[in-house]
C-alpha positions as CSV (number, residue, x, y, z in Angstrom):
1,X,-0.2,0.0,0.0
2,X,1.4,3.4,-0.8
3,X,0.2,6.6,0.9
4,X,0.0,10.2,-0.5
5,X,-0.2,13.2,1.8
6,X,-2.3,16.4,1.4
7,X,-1.6,19.0,4.2
8,X,-3.9,22.2,3.8
9,X,-4.4,24.8,6.4
10,X,-7.9,22.8,7.5
11,X,-5.8,19.7,8.2
12,X,-3.9,16.4,6.6
13,X,-5.8,13.6,4.1
14,X,-4.0,10.8,3.4
15,X,-4.8,9.0,0.5
16,X,-4.6,5.2,0.9
17,X,-3.3,3.6,-2.6
18,X,-4.0,0.0,-3.0
19,X,-5.3,-1.3,0.5
20,X,-8.3,-2.8,1.5
21,X,-10.7,-2.1,4.6
22,X,-8.6,-4.3,7.3
23,X,-5.9,-1.7,6.9
24,X,-8.7,0.9,8.6
25,X,-8.8,-0.7,11.7
26,X,-6.7,1.4,13.2
27,X,-7.7,4.9,11.6
28,X,-11.6,4.1,12.8
29,X,-13.0,5.0,16.5
30,X,-14.0,2.0,18.3
31,X,-17.2,3.1,18.8
32,X,-19.6,6.4,17.0
33,X,-18.9,5.2,12.9
34,X,-21.6,6.0,10.8
35,X,-21.1,4.5,7.1
36,X,-22.8,5.9,4.6
37,X,-23.9,3.9,1.4
38,X,-25.7,3.4,-1.3
39,X,-27.9,0.1,-2.0
40,X,-25.1,-0.8,-4.7
41,X,-22.5,-0.7,-3.0
42,X,-24.2,-2.4,0.5
43,X,-25.7,-4.9,-1.8
44,X,-21.6,-6.0,-2.7
45,X,-19.4,-5.0,0.7
46,X,-22.1,-4.8,3.2
47,X,-20.1,-7.9,4.8
48,X,-16.8,-6.1,5.0
49,X,-18.4,-3.0,6.2
50,X,-16.5,-1.8,9.6
51,X,-18.3,-2.2,12.8
52,X,-20.7,0.9,12.5
53,X,-24.6,1.7,11.8
54,X,-25.1,2.0,8.0
55,X,-27.4,4.4,6.7
56,X,-28.2,3.6,3.0
57,X,-28.9,6.0,0.1
58,X,-31.0,4.9,-3.2
59,X,-27.8,4.6,-5.7
60,X,-27.0,7.6,-8.4
61,X,-26.8,11.2,-9.0
62,X,-30.6,11.5,-8.4
63,X,-29.4,11.4,-4.4
64,X,-27.9,14.3,-5.0
65,X,-30.0,17.0,-3.6
66,X,-30.4,19.1,-0.2
67,X,-32.8,16.7,1.1
68,X,-30.9,13.6,1.3
69,X,-28.0,15.3,3.1
70,X,-31.1,16.9,5.9
71,X,-32.5,13.6,6.0
72,X,-29.0,11.7,6.6
73,X,-28.5,14.6,9.4
74,X,-31.5,13.5,10.6
75,X,-31.2,9.7,11.0
76,X,-28.0,10.3,12.6
77,X,-29.5,12.6,15.0
78,X,-31.9,9.8,16.0
79,X,-29.6,7.1,16.4
80,X,-27.3,8.9,18.7
81,X,-24.6,10.7,17.0
82,X,-23.0,13.5,18.4
83,X,-20.3,15.9,17.9
84,X,-17.8,13.0,18.4
85,X,-18.7,10.9,15.7
86,X,-17.2,9.7,12.8
87,X,-18.8,9.7,9.4
88,X,-17.2,6.9,6.7
89,X,-18.7,7.6,3.1
90,X,-18.4,4.1,1.6
91,X,-19.3,3.7,-2.5
92,X,-18.3,6.1,-5.6
93,X,-17.8,9.7,-5.9
94,X,-22.2,10.3,-5.4
95,X,-21.3,8.7,-2.0
96,X,-18.2,10.4,-0.9
97,X,-20.2,14.2,-2.2
98,X,-23.2,13.3,0.0
99,X,-21.1,12.0,3.3
100,X,-18.5,14.7,2.9
101,X,-21.1,17.4,2.8
102,X,-22.7,15.5,5.5
103,X,-20.1,15.2,8.0
104,X,-19.0,19.0,7.0
105,X,-22.3,20.2,8.2
106,X,-24.0,17.6,11.1
107,X,-23.2,19.3,14.3
108,X,-20.8,22.3,12.0
109,X,-18.6,19.6,11.6
110,X,-17.8,16.0,12.7
111,X,-14.4,13.7,11.4
112,X,-14.5,11.7,8.3
113,X,-13.3,9.8,6.0
114,X,-13.9,7.8,2.7
115,X,-13.8,4.3,1.2
116,X,-13.7,4.9,-2.3
117,X,-14.8,1.6,-4.6
118,X,-15.3,3.3,-7.8
119,X,-12.4,4.8,-10.8
120,X,-14.0,8.1,-10.8
121,X,-13.7,8.5,-6.6
122,X,-11.0,6.6,-6.5
123,X,-9.0,9.3,-8.9
124,X,-10.8,12.3,-8.5
125,X,-14.3,12.6,-6.7
126,X,-13.3,11.7,-2.9
127,X,-9.9,13.7,-2.9
128,X,-9.2,17.4,-3.0
129,X,-12.2,17.8,-0.2
130,X,-14.6,19.3,-2.7
131,X,-18.1,17.8,-1.0
132,X,-21.7,19.1,-3.0
133,X,-24.9,18.4,-4.2
134,X,-27.2,19.8,-6.5
135,X,-29.9,21.8,-6.8
136,X,-32.4,21.1,-9.5
137,X,-30.4,21.4,-13.1
138,X,-27.3,22.8,-11.5
139,X,-24.3,21.0,-10.6
140,X,-22.5,21.0,-6.4
141,X,-24.5,24.2,-7.0
142,X,-24.5,23.7,-2.8
143,X,-21.4,22.0,-1.0
144,X,-17.9,23.0,1.0
145,X,-14.5,22.3,0.7
146,X,-13.4,20.1,3.3
147,X,-10.5,17.8,3.5
148,X,-11.2,14.5,4.4
149,X,-9.0,12.2,7.2
150,X,-8.1,9.8,4.7
151,X,-9.3,7.8,1.5
152,X,-9.1,4.3,0.7
153,X,-8.6,3.4,-2.9
154,X,-8.8,-0.6,-3.2
155,X,-8.3,-1.3,-6.8
156,X,-9.5,-4.9,-6.5
157,X,-12.9,-3.0,-6.0
158,X,-12.8,-1.9,-9.7
159,X,-13.4,-5.7,-11.0
160,X,-17.3,-5.0,-10.0
161,X,-17.4,-1.9,-11.5
162,X,-20.2,-1.6,-14.7
163,X,-18.8,-0.4,-17.9
164,X,-20.3,2.9,-18.3
165,X,-19.1,3.6,-14.4
166,X,-15.6,2.7,-15.5
167,X,-15.5,4.4,-18.5
168,X,-16.2,7.8,-16.4
169,X,-13.6,7.5,-14.4
170,X,-11.6,6.9,-17.4
171,X,-12.8,10.8,-18.5
172,X,-11.7,11.8,-15.7
173,X,-8.0,10.3,-15.6
174,X,-7.5,11.6,-18.8
175,X,-8.6,14.7,-17.8
176,X,-5.7,14.7,-15.1
177,X,-3.3,13.7,-18.5
178,X,-4.7,16.4,-20.6
179,X,-4.2,19.6,-18.2
180,X,-0.9,17.8,-17.0
181,X,1.1,15.3,-17.6
182,X,1.5,14.5,-21.4
183,X,3.2,11.1,-21.0
184,X,0.5,10.1,-19.3
185,X,-1.8,10.5,-21.9
186,X,0.4,8.4,-24.5
187,X,0.7,5.6,-21.6
188,X,-3.1,5.7,-21.3
189,X,-3.7,5.2,-25.0
190,X,-0.9,2.6,-25.3
191,X,-2.2,0.9,-22.3
192,X,-5.7,0.5,-23.7
193,X,-6.2,-3.2,-23.5
194,X,-4.9,-4.2,-20.4
195,X,-7.1,-0.9,-19.0
196,X,-9.9,-2.8,-20.9
197,X,-9.3,-5.9,-19.2
198,X,-9.2,-4.1,-15.6
199,X,-5.3,-5.3,-15.0
200,X,-5.1,-4.4,-11.3
201,X,-1.3,-4.1,-12.0
202,X,-1.1,-0.7,-14.5
203,X,-4.8,0.4,-13.0
204,X,-2.6,0.9,-9.9
205,X,-0.2,2.2,-11.3
206,X,-2.3,4.6,-13.5
207,X,-4.2,5.8,-10.9
208,X,-1.3,6.5,-8.6
209,X,0.0,9.1,-11.5
210,X,-3.7,10.7,-12.2
211,X,-4.1,11.1,-8.0
212,X,-0.2,12.4,-7.8
213,X,-1.5,14.9,-10.0
214,X,-4.3,15.7,-8.4
215,X,-2.9,15.9,-4.7
216,X,0.0,18.1,-6.0
217,X,-2.8,20.9,-7.6
218,X,-5.0,20.4,-4.6
219,X,-2.0,21.1,-2.0
220,X,-1.1,24.3,-3.4
221,X,-4.6,25.6,-4.0
222,X,-7.2,23.9,-1.4
223,X,-9.7,26.5,-1.7
224,X,-9.6,26.5,-5.6
225,X,-8.9,30.4,-5.9
226,X,-5.6,29.6,-8.9
227,X,-4.3,26.5,-10.1
228,X,-7.2,23.9,-8.9
229,X,-9.2,25.9,-11.5
230,X,-7.5,23.8,-14.2
231,X,-8.9,20.4,-12.5
232,X,-12.8,21.6,-14.1
233,X,-11.2,21.0,-18.0
234,X,-13.8,19.8,-19.6
235,X,-16.5,20.2,-16.7
236,X,-18.3,23.7,-17.7
237,X,-19.6,22.2,-21.2
238,X,-19.8,18.2,-19.4
239,X,-21.9,19.4,-16.5
240,X,-24.7,21.1,-19.1
241,X,-24.3,17.8,-21.3
242,X,-24.1,15.2,-18.1
243,X,-27.3,16.9,-16.9
244,X,-29.5,17.4,-19.8
245,X,-28.8,13.6,-21.8
246,X,-28.1,12.1,-18.2
247,X,-24.5,10.9,-19.0
248,X,-22.6,9.2,-16.7
249,X,-20.2,12.1,-15.2
250,X,-16.7,11.5,-16.4
251,X,-18.2,10.8,-19.9
252,X,-19.8,14.1,-19.7
253,X,-16.6,15.5,-19.0
254,X,-15.0,14.0,-21.9
255,X,-16.9,15.4,-24.1
256,X,-16.9,18.5,-23.2
257,X,-12.8,17.9,-23.1
258,X,-13.2,17.8,-26.6
259,X,-15.5,20.6,-27.1
260,X,-13.3,22.8,-24.9
261,X,-10.3,22.0,-26.6
262,X,-11.7,23.0,-30.3
263,X,-12.8,25.9,-28.3
264,X,-9.0,26.1,-27.5
265,X,-8.3,26.0,-31.4
266,X,-10.7,28.6,-31.9
267,X,-9.4,31.3,-29.8
268,X,-6.2,30.4,-31.1
269,X,-4.4,28.9,-27.8
270,X,-4.3,25.5,-29.2
271,X,-2.5,24.5,-32.8
272,X,-5.7,22.1,-34.6
273,X,-3.6,19.0,-34.8
274,X,-3.1,19.2,-30.9
275,X,-7.0,19.1,-30.7
276,X,-6.8,16.4,-33.4
277,X,-4.8,13.9,-31.1
278,X,-6.7,14.7,-27.9
279,X,-10.3,14.3,-30.1
280,X,-8.9,10.9,-31.8
281,X,-7.3,9.3,-28.6
282,X,-10.4,9.6,-26.5
283,X,-12.5,8.5,-29.5
284,X,-10.1,5.3,-29.8
285,X,-10.6,5.1,-26.0
286,X,-14.2,5.3,-26.4
287,X,-15.0,8.1,-24.2
288,X,-16.6,10.4,-26.8
289,X,-20.4,10.4,-27.1
290,X,-22.0,12.0,-29.9
291,X,-24.2,14.8,-28.1
292,X,-25.8,18.4,-29.7
293,X,-25.3,21.4,-27.3
294,X,-29.0,21.7,-25.3
295,X,-30.9,24.9,-26.1
296,X,-29.9,27.4,-24.0
297,X,-26.2,25.9,-23.0
298,X,-25.1,29.3,-22.3
299,X,-27.7,30.2,-20.0
300,X,-27.0,27.4,-18.1
301,X,-23.4,28.1,-18.0
302,X,-23.8,31.5,-16.7
303,X,-25.2,29.9,-13.7
304,X,-22.6,27.4,-13.0
305,X,-20.7,28.0,-10.1
306,X,-17.1,29.1,-12.5
307,X,-19.3,32.2,-13.8
308,X,-18.7,35.3,-12.6
309,X,-20.1,38.7,-13.3
310,X,-21.0,38.0,-17.0
311,X,-18.1,35.8,-18.3
312,X,-16.4,32.3,-17.1
313,X,-13.2,31.2,-15.7
314,X,-12.7,29.0,-18.6
315,X,-10.0,26.0,-18.8
316,X,-8.3,25.6,-22.1
317,X,-5.2,24.0,-23.6
318,X,-2.2,25.1,-25.5
319,X,-1.1,21.7,-25.9
320,X,-2.0,18.1,-24.8
321,X,-0.4,18.0,-21.2
322,X,-0.6,22.0,-20.4
323,X,-3.5,23.6,-19.5
324,X,-4.4,27.5,-18.9
325,X,-7.0,29.1,-17.1
326,X,-8.9,32.4,-19.4
327,X,-11.5,34.6,-18.5
328,X,-14.3,34.6,-21.3
329,X,-17.0,36.3,-21.8
330,X,-20.4,34.9,-22.4
331,X,-20.8,36.6,-25.6
332,X,-17.6,35.2,-26.9
333,X,-18.9,31.9,-25.8
334,X,-22.1,31.9,-27.2
335,X,-20.4,33.4,-30.8
336,X,-18.2,29.8,-30.2
337,X,-21.3,27.7,-29.5
338,X,-22.8,29.4,-32.9
339,X,-19.7,28.4,-34.4
340,X,-19.6,24.7,-33.2
341,X,-23.5,24.3,-34.1
342,X,-23.2,25.7,-37.9
343,X,-19.6,23.6,-37.9
344,X,-21.6,19.8,-37.0
345,X,-24.9,21.2,-39.4
346,X,-22.7,21.1,-42.0
347,X,-21.1,18.2,-41.4
348,X,-23.9,16.0,-41.2
349,X,-25.5,17.6,-44.3
350,X,-21.9,16.6,-46.3
351,X,-22.3,12.9,-44.8
352,X,-25.9,12.8,-45.8
353,X,-25.0,14.0,-49.1
354,X,-22.8,11.0,-49.2
């Protein structure tokens, strides 16, 4: 088992890579443990849960609501929880978001940690302290930034993931490579067969490299005032696609990355050849889903948490492996969307003509 530490003003968080639930015995309290999980994870792993009160929620994005968090706080209170209690989120990204927010709010904050069971949560959602729920069609509008004491990533748990959830995690792994590590990007492409077979050896190495990228960024900017914004690459358009079409998060982000890369080329930040490189390799990885930008996409982006006073902190690429943040006006984004839709329409017309 390898560990990665994230030290911030809010405390230390330890990412335990490649361990098992047995490795947690010394890190958990003897009493007062509340395990938040979902129906799918509970069905598969309940027999190995540490001893504690289990609070199940329905699996899926539909549970990421303020009401679910309020209900969990009520259930903890009814079960006798107090300020000395400890919340353990045992599940994927949705569970980690909800468990982290519940722990942050219950009695103004109790200790918490995660056992991360999905690829998406092992490389992204459980790491960095962001905890949030959705407000209607707007992603993660209500939330906190509060580091978990630890995150356990048992790579053997990835064998039980449905294919869509596995691909969702791969989308975020490609994101880390695209913003920070060109070599990782090419290694992901070269390892496609072993990744598809869920070889724990290659996955362990790739996950470790991906987590190191995120951990290094979070250490420098835990509250997302600067460099941490790079981790939003692909998310501005991706969140709109995710909510509108019900796509898995990482798959929607992957599509959003390709759109953001085209925007990077459109603005002159990135050579068109680099845009083609990213889009072709991600299509080979099975991550690209054709999806029209939904109506009023700019109106939705205007209400995104990255939007400020008529403009958006947008993550663009200068090359695969090198990202930058630029403030783009909503007017400029609308001009790009008009261009994007017109290009798509022309492309479809040419194909139909053939």
